[in-house]
N, C-alpha and C positions, 0 to 999 in steps of 0.2 A: 773900277767898277766891273770891268770886264772880268778881271780876275776873280772878283767876288762872285760874279754870276757863274763863271766857269767852276769855281770852287763849289758852289751850291749845286750845280748840275752834276758834277762828278760825285759829290757827297750823296746826292739823290740816287744816282746810278749805283753807287756802292751800297747804299741802304736798301735799294730795290733788289739788288743781287743777294744781299744777306737775308732779306725777307723771303725771297724766292727759295733760297736754300732752306730756311726754316719751314716754309710751307711744304716743300718737298719732303722734309724730315717728318713733319706732322702727318702728311699723307701716307708715308711709309708706316708710321706707327699705327695709324688708323686701319690700314690694310692688314697689318699683322694682328691687331686686336680683333678686327672683323673675322679673320680666319680662326682665331682662338675661340671667339664667341660662336661661330658656326659649328666648330668641333664640340663645344660645350652644349650647344643646342641639340646636336645629334645625339650626344650621350644622354641628355635629359629625355629626349624623345624615346630612345631605346628603353630607358628605365620606366618611362610612362607606359610603354607597350608591355613590358614585363610585368609591371604592377597590374595592368588591366587583365593580362592573362592569368595572373595569380588570383585576382579578384573573381574572375569567371570560374576558375577551377574551384575556388573555395565555396562559391555560391552553389555550384553543382554538387559538391560534396555535402554541403549543408542540406540541400534538397533531398539527396539520397538518404541521409541520416534521418531526416524528418519523415520520409516515407517508411523507412524501417521502423521508426518509433511508432508511427501511426498503425502500422501492421501489427506490431507487438501489443499496442494498447487494445486494438480490436480483439486480438487473440485472448488477452487477459480478461477483457470484458465478457467474452463468450465463456471462458473458463469459470469466471465468477458467477455467471448466470447458471451454468451447469451445476456448480457447487451449491448454489442457493436452492436450485430445484432438487438436488439430491438430499440436501439437508431437510427440506420440507417433506420429501418422501420418507425419510428416516423418522422424522417427528411423527408423521401420520402412522407409520408402522409401529412406533413405540406406543402411541396412544391405543392403537388397535390391540397390541400385545398386552398392555395394561388392562384393557377391558376383558380380554380373554383370560388373563391371569386372575383378575378379580372374580370372574365367573367361575373359573376352576376352583378357586379357594372357596367360593360360596357353595359350589356343589360338594366339594370335599367336606366342608364344615357341616353341610346338611346331612351328608352320609354319616359323619362322625356323630352328629347330634342324634340321628336316628338310631345309631348303634347304641349310644349311651341311654337313650330313651327306652330301648328294649331290654337293657341290662337291669339286673336287680340293684336296688339302691345301695346295698352294702358293697357289692362288687364294683360298681361305678365309683363309690366313695374311695375305695382302696386304690383304684387306678388313678383317679384324679389327685389323690394325696401324694402319690409318687411323682407327679408331673410338676413342671414349672408352674408357678402360680398364675402367670399371665396367660399361658396356654390353657390352663384349667379354667380360668375365668372366661376365656373366649368360648370354650366348649359349653360351659354352664349358661352363658348368655344366649346361646342358640337353642337351649332347651326351654320347655314350658315351665312356668313358675312352680307348678305343683310337683314336677319331677325334680327340679332344683332343690325344693324344700326337703324332699325325701332324701336326696343324696347328701345335703349338708347336715342333716340330723345324724347320719351314719358316720360322719367324718370326725377327726380330731377337732375339738373346739377352736384351738389356735389357728389351724389351717382353714377351718370354716370361716372364722372371722376375717382372716386375710383375704379370702376369696370374696366374701361379702363386700368388703371395702373396695376391692377392685371392680365388682359388679356395679357399685354405685357411681363410679367415675364415668 
């Protein structure tokens, strides 16, 4: 029994020694792994800082671009307003020019009508016969009906009928 007891105690001591060796090996492995993890953690932290710096730089660049875009949009809006104003001014000038042109045509037609009204019917008929029918009709339209009648009687009947048709339109 003593031998058995001694055998068990020595086996226990041997087992404890082996367990102690295994614990020592595990501790060494954990220490190595811990140092590897710390290095990895440092690397991750550096990458995180680099990413944060990149994010900040990108946001700053984006803000600058947005400011430039806003400035250009404002400039374009002002230019658009200027162009709209110029376009309105041009339209107003065109309307004014059309009125002046119509007035000039009216004055011109009035003077032509006065000239034809003062002419003898035969001479007026000869001049109107040689003109384009639309222009001749416009001149006749500005004259008094009595004068038109005298001029048409002195014209070629074909030309007179063409002019009469144009006067009815």
